[in-house]
C-alpha positions in Angstrom: 69.5 76.5 101.8 65.8 76.0 101.2 62.9 78.3 102.2 59.3 77.1 101.7 60.7 74.3 99.6 62.6 76.7 97.3 66.4 77.2 97.1 67.6 80.6 98.2 71.1 81.9 99.1 72.4 81.8 102.6 73.6 85.4 102.4 72.5 88.4 100.3 75.3 90.2 98.5 74.2 93.4 96.7 76.5 94.3 93.8 76.7 97.9 92.5 77.1 97.8 88.7 80.5 99.2 87.7 79.1 100.7 84.5 76.5 102.6 86.4 79.2 104.1 88.6 81.3 105.1 85.6 78.2 106.7 84.0 78.1 109.1 87.0 81.7 110.1 86.5 81.3 110.6 82.7 78.3 112.9 83.3 80.4 115.5 85.0 82.2 117.7 82.5 85.1 118.7 84.8 85.8 115.1 85.9 85.5 113.8 82.3 88.1 116.3 81.0 90.5 115.5 83.9 90.3 111.8 83.2 91.2 112.2 79.6 94.1 114.6 80.3 95.8 112.0 82.6 96.4 109.7 79.5 97.1 112.5 77.1 99.7 114.2 79.4 101.5 110.9 80.0 101.5 110.0 76.3 103.0 113.4 75.4 105.8 113.0 78.1 107.0 109.5 77.2 110.2 110.9 75.7 111.0 112.8 78.9 113.0 111.2 81.7 110.9 109.7 84.5 110.9 111.7 87.8 113.1 110.4 90.6 110.2 110.5 93.0 106.8 109.0 91.9 103.8 111.0 93.2 101.2 109.5 90.9 100.6 106.1 89.4 100.6 107.7 86.0 104.3 108.6 86.5 105.2 105.0 87.2 107.0 102.7 84.7 104.1 100.3 84.7 101.6 102.6 83.0 104.4 103.8 80.6 104.6 100.3 79.2 101.0 99.0 79.9 99.7 97.6 76.6 96.1 98.1 75.4 93.8 95.3 74.2 94.6 96.6 70.7 97.8 95.0 69.6 100.8 97.2 69.3 99.4 100.2 71.2 99.8 101.5 74.7 96.9 101.7 77.1 97.3 105.5 77.4 97.2 105.9 73.5 93.5 106.2 73.7 92.6 107.9 70.4 88.9 108.9 70.6 88.3 106.4 73.4 88.1 106.9 77.1 90.9 104.9 78.9 90.6 104.7 82.7 92.9 102.9 85.2 91.7 101.9 88.6 93.1 100.8 92.0 91.2 97.9 93.6 90.8 97.8 97.4 89.5 94.8 99.4 89.6 95.0 103.2 87.8 93.4 106.2 86.8 95.1 109.4 84.9 94.4 112.6 81.6 96.4 112.4 81.3 96.1 116.2 84.6 97.8 116.9 87.9 96.4 118.1 88.5 95.1 121.6 91.4 93.5 123.5 90.1 90.0 122.6 90.4 90.7 118.9 87.7 90.8 116.2 84.7 88.6 116.9 82.8 89.5 113.7 84.1 90.5 110.2 82.6 92.1 107.2 84.4 93.3 104.1 84.2 95.9 101.3 85.2 95.8 97.7 85.9 99.3 96.3 87.9 101.0 93.6 89.5 104.5 93.0 90.0 106.0 89.5 93.7 106.7 89.1 92.9 109.2 86.2 91.6 111.6 88.9 93.9 114.0 90.7 95.0 112.9 94.1 93.1 115.6 96.0 89.7 114.4 94.7 90.5 110.7 93.9 89.4 109.3 97.3 86.5 111.6 98.0 83.4 109.5 98.7 81.5 110.8 95.8 84.3 109.7 93.4 85.0 106.3 94.9 83.3 103.1 93.6 81.9 100.8 96.2 81.2 97.5 94.4 79.7 95.8 97.4 79.8 94.9 101.1 80.8 91.3 102.0 78.4 90.2 104.7 79.5 88.8 108.0 79.7 87.5 110.6 82.8 85.7 109.3 84.9 86.6 106.3 84.7 84.1 103.5 87.3 81.3 103.2 90.2 81.7 100.9 88.8 80.7 97.5 85.2 81.8 98.4 86.1 85.5 98.1 86.1 84.9 94.3 82.3 84.6 94.3 82.0 88.2 95.6 84.6 89.6 93.2 83.3 87.7 90.3 80.6 90.2 89.0 83.1 93.0 89.1 85.6 91.0 87.1 83.0 90.2 84.5 82.2 93.9 84.1 85.8 94.8 83.7 86.6 91.9 81.4 83.9 93.1 79.0 85.2 96.7 79.3 88.7 95.4 78.5 88.0 93.0 75.7 85.4 94.9 73.6 84.8 98.2 75.5 81.6 99.7 76.8 79.7 102.2 74.7 78.0 105.1 76.5 75.3 106.7 74.3 75.9 110.1 75.8 78.5 111.7 78.1 79.1 115.3 79.3 81.7 116.0 76.6 80.4 113.6 73.9 76.7 114.0 73.2 76.9 111.5 70.4 78.3 108.8 72.6 81.7 107.3 73.3 83.6 104.0 73.7 85.4 103.4 77.0 88.0 100.8 78.2 88.9 100.2 81.8 91.5 98.2 83.6 92.7 97.5 87.2 96.3 98.8 87.3 97.1 97.8 90.9 95.6 96.5 94.1 96.0 98.3 97.4 95.4 96.0 100.4 97.0 95.1 103.7 99.0 91.9 103.8 96.1 89.5 104.8 93.6 91.0 102.4 96.2 91.0 99.5 96.7 87.3 100.0 92.9 86.7 100.3 92.2 88.7 97.1 94.8 86.8 95.2 93.9 83.5 96.9 97.5 82.9 97.8 98.9 81.3 100.9 99.3 83.6 103.9 102.4 85.5 104.9 103.1 83.0 107.6 103.4 80.1 105.1 106.5 79.0 103.2 105.2 80.9 100.2 105.5 84.2 102.0 106.0 86.4 99.0 103.4 87.0 96.3 105.9 88.6 93.8 109.0 86.4 93.9 109.9 82.8 94.2 111.6 83.0 97.6 110.4 79.9 99.5 110.4 78.6 103.1 110.2 80.7 106.3 114.0 80.1 106.8 114.4 82.8 104.2 112.8 85.5 106.2 115.1 88.5 106.3 116.9 87.7 103.0 118.5 90.9 101.6 120.3 89.5 98.6 117.6 91.0 96.3 119.8 90.5 93.2 119.0 86.8 93.6 115.3 87.1 94.0 113.5 85.6 91.0 110.1 87.0 90.1 107.3 84.5 89.7 106.5 83.4 86.2 102.9 84.6 85.2 102.6 81.7 82.7 103.5 79.2 85.4 101.0 80.9 87.8 98.2 80.5 85.2 99.1 76.8 84.7 98.9 76.1 88.4 95.6 78.0 88.7 94.1 76.0 85.8 95.2 72.8 87.4 93.5 73.8 90.7 90.4 74.8 88.8 90.2 71.5 86.8 91.0 69.2 89.8 88.3 66.6 90.3 88.7 66.1 94.0 89.1 68.3 97.1 92.2 66.3 98.0 93.8 67.1 94.6 93.0 70.8 95.1 94.6 70.8 98.5 97.7 69.1 97.1 98.2 71.7 94.4 97.7 74.5 97.0 100.3 72.9 99.4 102.9 72.5 96.6 102.5 75.9 94.9 100.8 78.1 97.5 98.3 79.6 95.2 94.9 79.1 93.5 94.7 82.0 91.0 97.0 84.5 89.5 98.5 87.1 91.9 97.6 90.8 91.9 100.7 92.1 93.6 100.2 95.0 95.9 102.9 97.7 95.4 102.4 98.9 99.0 102.2 95.6 100.9 105.9 95.6 101.8 105.4 98.9 103.6 102.2 98.2 105.4 103.6 96.0 108.2 106.5 98.4 108.8 104.2 101.4 108.9 101.7 99.7 111.3 104.2 98.0 113.6 107.2 100.3 113.6 105.8 103.8 112.9 102.4 103.6 114.5 103.5 101.1 117.2 100.3 99.1 116.8 101.7 95.8 118.2 100.3 93.0 120.4 101.9 94.6 123.4 100.3 98.0 122.9 96.9 96.3 122.4 97.1 94.3 125.6 98.2 97.4 127.6 95.5 99.2 129.5 95.4 102.9 130.2 93.9 104.1 133.5 92.2 107.4 133.8 93.3 109.8 136.5 91.2 110.0 139.7 88.6 112.7 139.9 90.2 113.9 143.2 92.7 112.6 145.8 91.2 110.9 148.8 93.4 110.5 151.8 93.0 106.8 152.6 93.2 106.1 156.3 94.4 102.7 157.6 91.7 100.4 158.9 90.5 101.6 162.3 90.6 98.6 164.7 87.9 100.2 166.9 85.4 100.5 164.0 86.3 97.0 162.5 85.8 95.3 165.8 82.6 97.3 166.4 81.2 96.0 163.0 82.8 92.5 163.5 84.2 92.7 160.0 85.6 89.6 158.3 88.9 89.6 156.3 86.9 89.7 153.1 84.9 92.7 154.2 88.0 94.6 155.3 89.6 93.9 151.8 86.5 95.5 150.2 87.1 98.8 151.9 89.9 99.8 149.5 87.7 98.7 146.5 84.9 101.0 147.7 87.3 103.9 148.2 88.6 103.4 144.6 85.1 103.5 143.2 84.4 106.8 145.1 87.3 108.6 143.4 86.4 107.5 139.8 85.7 110.5 137.6 82.8 111.1 135.2 84.0 110.9 131.6 81.9 113.9 130.5 80.8 115.8 133.6 79.1 118.5 131.6 76.8 116.0 129.9 73.6 115.2 131.9 73.2 111.8 130.2 76.8 110.8 131.0 76.4 111.9 134.7 73.1 110.0 135.0 74.7 106.8 133.5 77.8 107.2 135.7 75.8 107.5 138.9 73.7 104.4 138.0 76.8 102.4 137.4 78.4 103.6 140.6 75.3 102.7 142.6 75.2 99.3 141.0 78.9 98.6 141.8 78.6 99.8 145.4 75.5 97.6 145.8 77.7 94.5 145.2 79.8 95.2 148.3 79.1 93.8 151.8 77.1 95.8 154.3 79.8 96.1 156.9 82.3 97.4 154.3 79.9 100.1 153.3 79.1 101.0 156.9 82.9 101.3 157.6 83.5 103.7 154.7 80.4 105.8 155.6 81.7 106.2 159.1 85.2 107.2 158.0 83.9 109.7 155.5 81.3 111.0 158.0 78.4 110.3 155.7 75.4 111.4 157.8 72.4 109.2 157.5 68.9 110.0 158.7 68.0 108.4 162.0 65.9 105.4 161.4 64.9 102.3 163.3 67.0 100.2 160.9 69.3 101.1 158.1 69.7 98.8 155.1 72.6 98.4 152.6 70.8 100.5 150.0 70.8 103.4 152.5 74.6 103.3 152.8 75.0 103.0 149.0 72.8 106.1 148.4 74.8 108.0 151.1 78.1 107.2 149.3 76.7 108.2 145.9 75.5 111.5 147.4 78.9 112.0 149.0 80.6 111.4 145.6 78.4 113.9 143.9 79.5 116.7 146.3 83.2 116.1 145.8 85.0 118.5 143.4 86.4 117.1 140.1 90.0 117.5 139.0 90.8 120.8 137.2 91.1 119.1 133.8 87.5 117.7 133.9 85.8 120.2 136.3 82.5 121.6 134.8 81.6 125.2 135.4 78.8 124.2 137.8 78.3 124.7 141.5 77.3 121.8 143.8 73.6 122.5 143.6 73.7 122.4 139.8 75.6 119.0 139.8 73.1 117.6 142.3 70.2 118.8 140.2 71.5 116.6 137.3 71.4 113.4 139.4 68.1 111.6 139.5 66.6 111.8 143.0 65.9 108.0 143.0 69.7 107.5 143.1 70.2 109.9 146.0 67.2 108.9 148.1 
């Protein structure tokens, strides 16, 4: 877009330089020692059998065999260098909170955690790396996420290919060379596909790790016949998409192969859906269900009195509003010991009662014996205020009853609401 005749970006994306973040870690002596020990301990234990239960990525087979940029050496065989492995996280969220209608806006974060750190401090805010916040109000389309990840990839590519020299660290006053790598990506299923620019889990290319194809294969358990995707083939398809000269050609490659760039397979993605749906029970049904709060007290509802209804010449609609008014009068205050909450509640109650018909309000006032001052003429607002005052004098349920007497509760209600 153009502003004052000059081109400017539609959205601002602030990127936190990765090397600046790593500088902060390397300036802490205890952290620096711990990060080196992770590689040294693994290198010393290569001849030992792997544990049956993996509690740390540095115990996994992947890092046992992960090659360094120096030919013939393992990544953990660091020599005098600093070798640091990271987990990449990309996720999207609704900054305005969730509601029954679903997310209306969406922003995202790009962050990383250093796997060299012990688990008990790895995910503390001061040790995490926040690369940037992807601005809303909508999350970027499939391939456009690359633009936000691009500066981070450039920093990591430099660190991997030739290393980054730090002129001074906590344990190396004369400087040190470092090399960093992303060992894994931890995302939910939609974000994992978005990050890898793969077709979604509802497409025929439903798996990002194997070659199982078509939704008819959902539920296949013959894992011995699952064939992993060929990385060389993935690179070939990605380059074909990159070099395509038309949008139609790009879409054709995507439809045929279900990808744009190489996959970064999330080791946890197969467990996420089971955890959310089965263990936590966060399903569509649970989202649509509504929970009603208990009434503040029990009000014995009397049937409509024919004498009063005929006296007020109530219509069918006005008689139907009587039960609605009675329901409003037994609603409880969320935080009865908070003056601001009481004030807000009474304002909303008065507003809701003010939307009811005059004869309906008169009927409820008569049945509850709400005494009104003798005047030449009483208006709807007078009956509304009488009912609000009646509500304020009723006791709350034991669970939510504040330790206040009636005069103290009334003192918290603005006089303009009570008349």
